[in-house]
C-alpha positions in Angstrom: 0.1 0.0 0.1 1.1 3.6 -0.4 2.2 5.0 2.9 0.0 7.6 4.7 2.9 10.3 4.6 3.0 10.2 0.8 -0.6 11.6 0.4 0.6 14.6 2.5 3.5 15.2 0.3 1.0 15.0 -2.7 -1.0 17.5 -1.1 2.0 20.0 -0.3 3.0 19.5 -3.9 -0.4 20.6 -5.1 -0.6 23.5 -2.8 2.9 24.6 -4.1 1.4 24.8 -7.6 -1.7 26.7 -6.4 0.4 29.4 -4.6 -2.5 31.1 -3.0 -6.1 29.8 -3.2 -8.5 27.0 -2.2 -9.0 23.6 -3.7 -12.3 21.7 -3.1 -12.1 18.0 -4.0 -14.9 15.7 -3.0 -15.0 11.9 -3.3 -17.4 10.0 -5.4 -21.1 9.5 -4.2 -22.8 6.2 -3.7 -24.9 5.0 -6.5 -28.3 3.4 -6.0 -28.4 0.0 -7.9 -32.0 -0.8 -7.3 -34.3 0.7 -4.8 -32.4 0.8 -1.4 -29.4 -1.4 -2.8 -26.2 0.4 -3.8 -23.5 -0.5 -6.4 -20.3 -1.6 -4.7 -18.6 1.8 -3.7 -15.5 3.1 -5.4 -14.0 6.4 -4.4 -13.0 9.2 -6.5 -9.4 8.7 -8.0 -8.4 12.5 -7.3 -9.7 12.6 -4.0 -8.1 9.2 -3.0 -4.8 10.2 -4.6 -4.5 13.1 -2.3 -5.9 11.3 0.9 -5.9 7.5 0.9 -9.4 7.9 2.4 -11.8 5.4 1.0 -15.2 6.2 2.6 -18.2 7.9 0.9 -19.5 11.1 1.7 -16.4 13.0 2.1 -14.7 16.3 0.9 -11.0 17.5 1.1 -10.3 21.1 1.2 -6.7 22.4 0.8 -5.9 26.0 1.5 -2.6 27.1 0.1 -0.6 30.2 1.1 -2.7 31.6 3.9 -1.6 34.6 5.8 1.3 32.8 7.5 2.1 31.4 4.0 1.4 27.9 5.1 -0.9 25.1 3.8 -3.8 23.6 5.7 -5.6 20.3 4.9 -9.2 20.0 5.9 -11.4 16.8 5.6 -15.0 16.6 6.0 -16.2 13.0 6.4 -19.2 11.0 8.0 -19.6 11.6 11.7 -18.9 8.5 14.0 -22.3 6.7 14.4 -22.4 3.5 16.2 -26.0 2.9 15.3 -25.3 3.1 11.5 -22.1 1.0 11.9 -24.2 -1.8 12.9 -25.9 -1.8 9.7 -23.2 -0.5 7.1 -19.8 -1.3 8.9 -17.0 0.8 10.5 -16.6 4.5 10.0 -13.5 6.3 11.0 -15.4 9.5 12.1 -13.5 12.9 12.1 -11.5 12.6 15.1 -9.8 9.3 14.2 -9.5 10.4 10.6 -7.5 13.4 11.6 -4.9 11.3 13.4 -4.9 8.3 11.0 -4.5 10.2 7.8 -2.4 13.0 9.2 -4.7 16.0 8.3 -4.7 19.2 10.0 -8.4 19.5 10.6 -11.4 17.3 10.2 -15.1 18.1 10.5 -18.4 16.2 10.1 -19.6 16.4 6.4 -22.8 17.9 7.9 -21.0 21.0 8.5 -19.8 21.4 5.0 -22.3 24.0 3.8 -21.9 26.0 7.0 -18.1 26.2 6.8 -17.4 26.5 3.1 -18.5 30.2 2.7 -16.1 31.0 5.6 -13.2 29.0 4.1 -13.9 30.7 0.6 -13.7 34.1 2.1 -10.9 36.2 0.7 -9.5 33.4 -1.2 -8.4 34.7 -4.7 -8.7 31.4 -6.6 -11.0 28.2 -6.2 -9.5 25.0 -7.6 -12.1 22.3 -8.5 -13.2 19.8 -11.2 -15.7 22.3 -12.6 -18.3 20.6 -15.0 -17.7 17.1 -13.5 -20.8 17.1 -11.4 -23.5 19.8 -12.1 -24.9 19.3 -8.5 -21.3 20.3 -7.0 -21.2 23.1 -9.6 -24.5 24.5 -8.1 -23.3 24.1 -4.5 -20.1 25.9 -5.3 -21.9 28.9 -6.9 -24.0 29.0 -3.9 -21.1 29.2 -1.3 -19.2 31.9 -3.6 -22.5 33.9 -3.8 -22.8 33.8 0.0 -19.3 35.3 0.2 -20.2 38.0 -2.3 -23.1 39.1 0.1 -20.4 40.0 2.5 -18.7 42.5 0.3 -19.9 45.5 2.2 -18.0 44.1 5.3 -14.7 44.2 3.5 -14.7 40.4 2.6 -13.9 39.4 -1.0 -15.0 36.4 -3.0 -12.7 34.4 -5.4 -12.6 36.0 -8.8 -11.0 32.8 -10.6 -12.2 29.3 -10.8 -9.5 27.1 -11.9 -9.6 23.4 -13.1 -7.7 21.4 -10.4 -7.4 18.5 -12.8 -4.9 20.4 -14.9 -2.5 20.4 -12.0 -3.3 16.9 -10.6 -3.4 15.1 -14.1 0.3 16.1 -14.5 1.1 14.9 -11.0 -0.6 11.5 -11.4 1.1 10.9 -14.9 4.4 10.3 -13.2 4.5 7.1 -10.9 6.6 6.9 -8.0 8.4 4.0 -6.8 5.6 3.3 -4.3 2.9 3.3 -7.0 5.0 1.1 -9.1 5.2 -1.6 -6.5 1.5 -1.7 -6.2 1.0 -1.8 -10.0 3.6 -4.6 -10.1 1.5 -6.4 -7.6 -1.8 -5.8 -9.5 0.0 -7.1 -12.6 1.1 -10.0 -11.0 -2.3 -11.0 -9.7 -3.7 -10.2 -13.2 -1.3 -12.3 -15.2 -2.1 -15.2 -12.8 -5.8 -14.7 -13.6 -5.0 -15.0 -17.4 -3.0 -18.2 -16.8 -5.8 -19.8 -14.9 -8.2 -18.8 -17.8 -6.0 -20.5 -20.3 -5.7 -23.7 -18.0 -9.4 -24.0 -17.5 -10.9 -22.9 -20.8 -12.5 -25.8 -22.8 -15.1 -26.1 -25.7 -18.5 -25.9 -24.6 -17.9 -23.6 -21.6 -19.8 -20.3 -21.4 -17.9 -17.2 -21.6 -19.1 -16.2 -18.2 -17.7 -19.3 -16.8 -14.3 -18.2 -17.8 -15.0 -14.7 -16.4 -15.8 -16.3 -13.0 -12.4 -17.9 -13.1 -10.8 -14.5 -13.6 -12.8 -13.1 -10.7 -11.9 -15.9 -8.5 -8.3 -15.3 -9.0 -8.4 -11.7 -8.5 -10.4 -11.9 -5.0 -8.5 -14.7 -3.9 -5.2 -12.9 -4.1 -6.4 -9.8 -2.4 -7.5 -7.4 -5.4 -10.7 -5.4 -4.4 -12.4 -5.8 -7.8 -12.0 -6.0 -11.4 -10.4 -2.7 -12.8 -13.2 -2.7 -15.5 -15.8 -5.0 -16.7 -13.8 -8.0 -18.2 -14.2 -8.7 -21.9 -14.4 -12.5 -22.4 -15.1 -12.7 -26.2 -15.1 -15.9 -28.1 -15.2 -16.3 -31.8 -16.8 -13.3 -33.6 -17.4 -11.5 -30.5 -13.7 -10.8 -30.3 -14.2 -8.5 -33.1 -16.4 -6.3 -30.8 -13.9 -4.1 -29.1 -15.8 -3.6 -25.8 -17.8 -6.7 -25.8 -19.0 -7.5 -22.3 -21.9 -9.7 -22.6 -19.8 -12.7 -21.9 -22.7 -15.2 -22.4 -22.1 -17.2 -25.4 -20.7 -20.8 -25.7 -17.2 -21.2 -26.4 -16.7 -23.3 -29.5 -13.7 -25.6 -30.7 -11.9 -23.9 -33.5 -12.7 -20.4 -32.3 -10.1 -18.1 -30.5 -11.0 -16.5 -27.3 -10.1 -13.0 -26.5 -9.8 -11.7 -22.8 -9.2 -8.4 -21.8 -9.2 -8.2 -17.9 -7.2 -6.8 -15.1 -7.6 -6.4 -11.4 -7.9 -3.3 -9.2 -5.4 -3.3 -6.2 -5.4 -0.3 -3.5 -6.9 1.6 -6.4 -4.5 0.8 -9.2 -5.5 -0.9 -12.3 -3.9 -3.6 -14.3 -5.0 -4.0 -17.9 -4.1 -7.1 -19.9 -5.5 -8.8 -23.1 -4.6 -12.1 -24.3 -6.0 -14.2 -27.1 -5.8 -17.9 -27.4 -7.4 -20.9 -29.0 -10.5 -22.4 -27.1 -9.2 -26.0 -28.0 -5.7 -25.2 -27.1 -4.4 -25.3 -30.5 -4.1 -22.4 -33.1 -5.0 -23.3 -36.6 -2.5 -22.2 -39.3 -4.6 -19.0 -40.3 -5.0 -18.0 -36.8 -1.4 -18.5 -36.0 -0.6 -16.1 -39.0 -2.9 -13.3 -37.8 -1.7 -13.9 -34.1 1.9 -13.7 -35.2 1.4 -10.6 -36.9 -0.1 -8.8 -34.0 2.5 -10.3 -31.7 5.2 -8.9 -33.9 3.6 -5.4 -34.0 3.4 -5.5 -30.2 7.1 -6.5 -29.9 8.0 -3.5 -32.2 5.9 -1.1 -30.3 7.3 -2.2 -26.9 10.7 -1.9 -28.1 9.7 1.7 -29.2 8.7 2.7 -25.6 11.9 4.7 -24.7 12.3 7.8 -22.8 12.7 10.6 -25.3 10.5 9.0 -27.9 7.3 10.8 -28.7 3.9 9.2 -27.3 3.0 8.4 -30.9 6.2 6.5 -31.7 4.9 3.1 -30.4 1.6 3.4 -32.2 3.1 4.5 -35.7 5.7 1.5 -35.2 3.0 -1.1 -34.5 0.8 0.4 -37.3 3.7 -0.1 -40.0 4.1 -3.8 -39.0 0.3 -4.4 -39.0 -0.5 -2.7 -42.4 2.4 -4.7 -44.1 0.8 -8.0 -42.7 -2.7 -6.8 -44.1 -1.1 -6.3 -47.5 0.7 -9.8 -47.1 -2.5 -11.2 -46.3 -4.4 -9.7 -49.4 -6.6 -7.8 -46.9 -5.4 -4.4 -48.2 -3.9 -3.2 -51.4 -1.0 -0.8 -52.3 1.9 0.1 -50.5 2.4 0.4 -46.6 2.4 4.4 -46.8 -0.6 4.5 -49.2 -2.7 2.1 -47.1 -2.0 4.3 -44.0 -2.6 7.5 -45.8 -5.9 6.3 -47.1 -6.7 4.7 -43.7 -8.0 1.4 -45.3 -6.4 -0.4 -42.6 -9.0 0.9 -40.2 -11.4 -1.9 -41.4 -9.1 -4.3 -39.5 -7.4 -2.0 -36.8 -9.4 0.9 -35.6 -8.0 2.0 -32.3 -4.8 3.4 -31.2 -1.9 1.2 -29.6 -1.6 2.7 -26.1 -3.3 4.6 -23.3 -2.1 5.9 -19.8 -2.6 3.6 -16.9 -2.8 4.3 -13.1 -5.6 4.9 -10.6 -7.8 4.8 -13.6 -7.5 2.1 -16.3 -7.7 4.9 -18.9 -5.6 7.1 -16.6 -5.4 10.9 -16.7 -2.8 12.9 -18.5 -2.5 14.9 -21.6 -1.2 13.2 -24.7 -0.1 16.3 -26.5 1.6 19.5 -25.3 1.5 22.5 -27.4 -0.3 20.5 -30.1 2.7 18.1 -30.3 2.7 14.4 -29.0 4.5 14.8 -25.6 7.7 12.8 -25.1 8.0 9.8 -22.9 9.7 10.0 -19.6 10.6 7.6 -16.8 7.8 7.1 -14.4 5.0 7.1 -17.1 2.8 3.9 -17.1 1.1 2.9 -20.6 -0.5 -0.2 -22.2 0.7 -1.5 -25.5 -2.1 -3.2 -27.2 -2.2 -3.6 -31.1 -5.0 -5.8 -32.5 -6.6 -7.2 -35.7 -10.3 -7.5 -36.1 -11.4 -9.4 -39.3 -15.2 -9.3 -39.8 -16.9 -11.1 -42.7 -17.2 -9.1 -45.8 -17.3 -9.7 -49.6 -13.6 -8.6 -50.1 -12.3 -10.6 -47.2 -11.2 -14.1 -47.7 -13.7 -16.5 -45.8 -10.9 -18.3 -44.0 -10.0 -14.9 -42.2 -13.6 -14.2 -41.0 -14.4 -13.6 -37.3 -10.7 -13.7 -36.2 -10.2 -11.2 -33.6 -6.8 -10.8 -31.8 -5.6 -8.4 -29.3 -2.4 -8.6 -27.3 -1.9 -6.0 -24.4 0.6 -5.5 -21.8 1.3 -2.9 -19.2 4.6 -1.0 -19.6 6.5 1.3 -17.4 9.1 3.8 -19.0 12.4 3.6 -17.2 15.6 5.6 -17.3 17.1 3.2 -20.1 14.1 1.8 -21.7 10.9 0.2 -20.3 9.8 -2.5 -18.0 6.9 -4.8 -19.0 4.8 -5.4 -15.9 2.7 -8.1 -17.3 5.3 -10.3 -18.9 4.5 -13.5 -17.1 1.2 -13.8 -18.9 1.9 -16.3 -21.7 1.7 -14.9 -25.0 3.8 -16.7 -27.6 2.1 -19.5 -29.5 4.3 -22.2 -27.9 3.7 -20.7 -24.3 0.0 -20.7 -24.7 -0.3 -24.1 -26.4 2.1 -25.8 -23.8 0.0 -24.3 -20.9 -3.3 -25.2 -22.3 -2.0 -28.8 -23.1 
C-alpha cells in the first residue's frame, strides 16, 4: 500500500502549484443500483490520490498560502455513528480520521455548507473539477454567492475558478516507486488470472464461466475488484472491441479474447490475451496472431524515454499494415494504405493509453499540439490488434478472427519494464500451458 505520509507530500506539492487559493475535491457519491441497494462503492481517484481515504461522503479542502504562507488540509467526512455502523460497517469519524490520515483539521460532513463560505472568504482562486458534477457546480456557486453578499463587510469572494485536474493530471502521470510497487502486484495477480483462464478454458464452456475464473483469481489474491468489466469474447465476439455480454458458448476452432485486469489499492492492471478455445491455433489463426505479436514487440521496443507518445503506435501500425497487405486484406504500399486509412477496417483503435488509478488514466497526450515525450515514471499499455469481420472482399478463412495482445509497460531510465510479462503470449507458451 501507499504510505500515509505520501498523501501529505502530494497535498503539499499541489498546494505549491496553487500558490494562493483553495481547492475543493469531493469523493464519489454512492450510487443506487435498485431501490435501497447500492453498487459496490468506489472512491473518486483524485480524492483518493490526495488522501488515501476510501469512505463515501467526504470532501477534501486544501488552503494554500494563507496569511502565514502555510498550507492547511481539511477533511469533511461522515460522523462516527455506532448505530449506522451496525448496519453498514465501520466509520473512522472525524477525530480518528485526523490522526490516521495526518490531516490538519477534520469535521463532520454535515458542517460542509456552514463552513465552506467561511473558508472561501478572501481566497483569490478556487480549484475544483468544474463541470464534472452539475450538483457540485451548483453548490460551489451558492457558497461563492454567500461570500459575495459580505462585500460591504470588506470580505472578498474568489475571482477565478481553476480546474484542479490540470495540475493533478500532470502529478498522477508520473508514478513513484511506491506506486510502481502496487502496480507490479496488480499486474502479478492479473497475469495469474490469465494463466488460470488458459488452463481452464474448454469447448462447451460459457464465456461467463471463464469470467468467473478471472474474478476468483482476483479476489483470492487480495485485489478489491476488477479494474473494469472483463471482456471474455469468443469467436466473432472478439471483433467487438468492448464486448461485455460474456454469455455465449465457446466453440472448438474459435479464438477467445480476454481483456481483464484487477484493481489493487486503487491501481489498475489491464491485460489482453487471445488464445484458441481448444488449445491449438489453426494455421490462419497462427498467422494473424503472429502478426499482432510482432507488432506489439516492435511497439514495446519503441517505448523509450525521449521518444514521442506516438512512436509506439506508428511502429505497430507499420508492422500491421504490411501484414494486411501480405494477407491480401489491403492493397497498395504501406504508406498508401496508412494515408487512405484502409487499414482501419481491421485495426481501428490506437495502440496505447495511460494507466494508473484509472484504467484509462489521466494525463495529456499532447503538449503545445505536439505528441508529448515519454519520460521515466510514465505507465502505459501497449495493445495492437486485428479484427477481421465477414465481408465480400475478405477471404472466408479470415472471417471472425479477432486478436488483441496487451501488456502494461513502465517507462524507465534506459528503456521500459513490461509489468505483465509473465502472462503467456507466444504461440508455444500458450499451447504448452493449455496442453
